[in-house]
N, C-alpha and C positions, 0 to 999 in steps of 0.2 A: 335611288339607287340600293341594289344588295352589295355593299363593298368590302370584301375582306379585306383585314389589317392585321399583318404577321408584326411578332413583337408588340401589339398591345398594351402589354403591363411596362411599358418602356416609358423613358421620358419622351421622347418625340410621341411615340406611338397612342400613347394618352390623351395627349394633347389634339393630334388630327382624329382618334375616334370621337371624342368630346365636340370637336365643332361639327362633324358629321352627323352625330346623333342630334345635336341642336339643330339642323336646319331638317332634321325629319326623315335621313336616311336608314336602313338598317346597317349595322355593322357587324359583320362577323369577326372574330377576333380570336387570332390565336397566341399564345405564348406559352415556353415551355417554365417561366418563373424559375430561373435556375438561380443558386447561390453565389454567383461572381459578385453582386452587391447584396445589400439589405433584403433578404425576401419581404419583410414585412411592408419597405416601401412599396412594391411593386404589389402587394396585395392592396396596399390602402387606394393606389390607383385604380384598382380595379372596381374597388367598392364604391367610389365615385362614377364609375361609369354603370356600375350595376343599379344604379337608381335610373337609367333610361329604359323601358319597355323595349325600345327598339335594339337593343344590345345582345348578344349573345357569345360567349366566351368559351372556346374549346382550348383546354389544358393539354399538351403535347409540344412535340419537337419537330422541325420543320425537317429534319433530317431522316425521319422515318417518314418514307414514301406514300405508305401503306394509310399511314394516318392522315396523310396530306389529301389521299386521294377519295377517301370516304367523305372528308368535308367538300370537296368540288362537286360530286359528285349527288352529297345531300342537299346542298344548300342554294342552286343555280345562280352562283355568285356570278354577278355582272364585270366587275372590275375588282383588281387588288392593289392594295399599296402596301408593299414590301420594306416593313423596317426592322424585322428580325435581324439580329446578328451578334458576333462578338465584337462589342466595342473595346475602345483603347488601345492605344499605342502602345503604350510601356507596357503593358499588360501581354502583348503580343510578344515581347522577348523573353518572356518566362514560360509561356502555355502557347506553341505556335499551334499545336494541332486543334485547339479549340476553335479556331479562325479557319483551319480547314475545313473541318466539320461542319461549322455553323453559315460561315461566309460563302465556301464554295459546294461542298456537298447540296446544302441547304437551298442555296440559291437556283441549283440545278434542279432539283425536284420542285421549286415553287416555277420555275420555267417552263418544266414539262408539264405539269397540272394545267399551266394557263394555256398551253400548245393545245394539251386536250380537251379543253372544255370550251375553247375560242372566246377565250376572255376579251373584253372589248379594249381593255388598255392596261398594262400593268407600268406602274409607277415604282420606283425603286430607291433607295436611300444609297447615295454612294459618297464620297467625302472630299474635304479640302484637302485632306492629307494624300491625294493621288499626285499633287504637285510636286511633292518630293524636294529633289533637287534644284527646280526651277528657281532662276533667280529675277526672270521677267515679273513686275508686277505692275498693273494689277494683274491676277491671274484671271486669261481666258479658256475658254474652252475648245478653242482651237489651236491651244497651245500643245505643244508635245507634251506627254506624260509618261515617260519612259527610265525615269530614275525614282523609284519610290525609295524612300528610309526607313519604312519600317513594313512588316509582313503586313500589319493590318491594312496600310496604303495599296499593296501588293493584291491582296484581296478585292480590295472595293474596285480596283483596276481590271481585275479580271472578270469582277460583275458586271462591268461595260462590255467588255470585251462579249462575254457570253450573252449579254441581251441583244447585241447587234447580231449575233449570229441567229438566233433565233428570231429578229426582226427580219432579215434576209431571207432565210430558208423558207420561216411558214407563215411570214406576213405579220407577226404578232407585235402590235403598238407597243412600244416599251418607251420610258422616260426617266432618265438617269438624274436623280438630284444632287448636286455637291453641295451638302451642307457645311456653312462655315461656322464654327464655333459657338454654337449652340447654348444660350444660359436662361434662365427663368425658374419660375415656380414649380414644384415636382422633379428638379434636377437629381444628375446622379452624384452619389458619394465620392466618387474617385473623379472627379470633375474639379477645376479650379475654385469658380465657386464656393462649392460647398467645403471643400479642405481650407480655403481661405477664412471664411465665415467660422467653421467649426474652431478652427485655431485661435482665430483674434478673439473669440468669447470665451476660451479656454483659457487666454493667456499664454499662449505657447506662439515661438516663432513660427512664421509663415515660409516655406520654402521657395526663392525667387530663383529660379535656373535662367542661364546664361547674363548673369549680373542683373537680370529687368530687360534687357533689351532685346525685347520681342515686341512686335505688332501681332495683333489678332482680330480680326475681323468680326467682333462678336454680334451676334445677331438674335433677340429676342425670339425663345420659343413659338409665340403665338403666331408670330411673324412667319415663321419658318410652316407651322401647321396651315397658315391660310394659303401659303402657297405651295404647300402640296397639295391641297385641294383644289386649287387652280389648276394644277397640272394635272389630276385625276380628272377633272371635268373635261378636258379637250382630250380627244385623241390624235395625237401628235401624226401628222404626215409630212412633216418638216423633214429636212437632211443636214447632216454634220459634215464638215469638211474637217481635215486634219492638215496641218504644217508638214507636208512631206515633199519629196522630190518627186516623186510620182504618184499624184492623189487620184485613188480610187472615183471613179465618177458619182456624182451625189446622189443620182436616182439609185445607186445598191444600195443608200443608207436608210430609205424609207421602209418603214414609218418609225425612225428610231432618232432619239434625240437625246442631248446632253443639255443640262444649264447647271450654273451654278447660283444659290441663293446664299446671298450676304448681304450687310449691310452698305457693303462698297464705301464703308468707313472706319478702316481700321485706327483702332486705338494702342497706345503704348500700353504695355503692362502694367507700368507705376502709375498710370492715368485709371485704370481701372481699379487698381488695390486702393489708390485716393479716393476714388468714389465709393467704394463698400468702405471704408474707413469712417467715411461722412454718413454714410446710411447706418451707420452701426454706433457712432457715437465713440468709437473707441480707435486710438492708434494702432496699428500693428507693429509687432516685434519681427523683425526681418532678417532670415537667414539667407545669404547670397552663395548660389553653388554655379557649379559650372554647367555647360548645355548636356541635357538630357540626351542619349542615343535616339534616334527615331522622331523626334520634334524638327519642328520647322521654325525658323528665325522670325518668319512673317508671313500672316495670309492676308491677302486682299484681294476679295472677288469683283471681277468684270461681270455686272450682271444686266448689262444693257439687252441683251437678245431676251431675257426672260422679262424686264419691263415689257420690251416690243410685243412680244409675243402674248402677253396675259396681262397686260396693263394695271402691272403690281408692283408696288416696291414696300420696301420694310416702312412700317410707321413709328415702330417704339425706340425713341431715344434710351442712349445707354443709362443716363440719369434716371429715368422712370422705372427702366426694366432694372436695374439693380436694387430701388425701393422697393417694387414688387416682391423680387425674389426676397429682400430681407424679411419684408413684413410674411410672405409665407413659411420661410425657415424659421422664424421665430415662433408663430402661431401653431408650424408641424412639432417642431421638440417640445414645446409645453404641453401636447394634447397628449 
């Protein structure tokens, strides 16, 4: 198939595109290569993808509808994996407009072009952050998500609502994937594994929020990529219902679906740090800090529906994943 991957120079986007290319699909990549973090890292990811003859990159911004329109019209795309977004919970406190522009305006543009070009299936990235102030765990997709605690989470929930509208009005098949605490090679410099690893190697204290009393459903990036491709390969005709006092008839949701993708094995933050210390062979200096605004105390994915519908579950355990991450990081910073 000819598949568009937005955010292709990003952490998850690069891994998804690589697996698609390896199996022989044609990948049309889009990325604006902004400077939210090190541009060179994004260019290096693109260099890896550029080794495949079936890869084509368009450098530009999804907030520019004319830019998107020309690509859709020129390329004859069958399906779309939309991963382009302004990421990061904490940065949304500093630069809210970046999230509205990329995650709301940009997503609307993608939906419109998918509608106009009769795209077979749109798979898009949501986030475990949408569960916000929920206290029931594990998080299930039929839980209410009405109380986001960051603007980032609010934009991701808005994406799910926008996708439902297009599925309902225009019959556009859409599948939203709520990713849980993704880590692994080619990760982002603003995420905990990179921040912790760099600080430990530099002999600086690592910042541990909420006194380390946090749980995360850490999920290895290749498992996330494989799950995403499982989703794009199937045009969802399923339905989703929500826990409300007056549920809308489920048939009005087709062809719309939401799934969690996570390990379903939440890890204490201190265990994650100990695993990283073992892989590096260095004990971390630790600075314990209060809870950060916008963070969740725990994430824990209920993934039974994804396992049922796609016969898929993550394979990489934390120890192996951390070893892979550390080896990649050491090789990358030395190169």
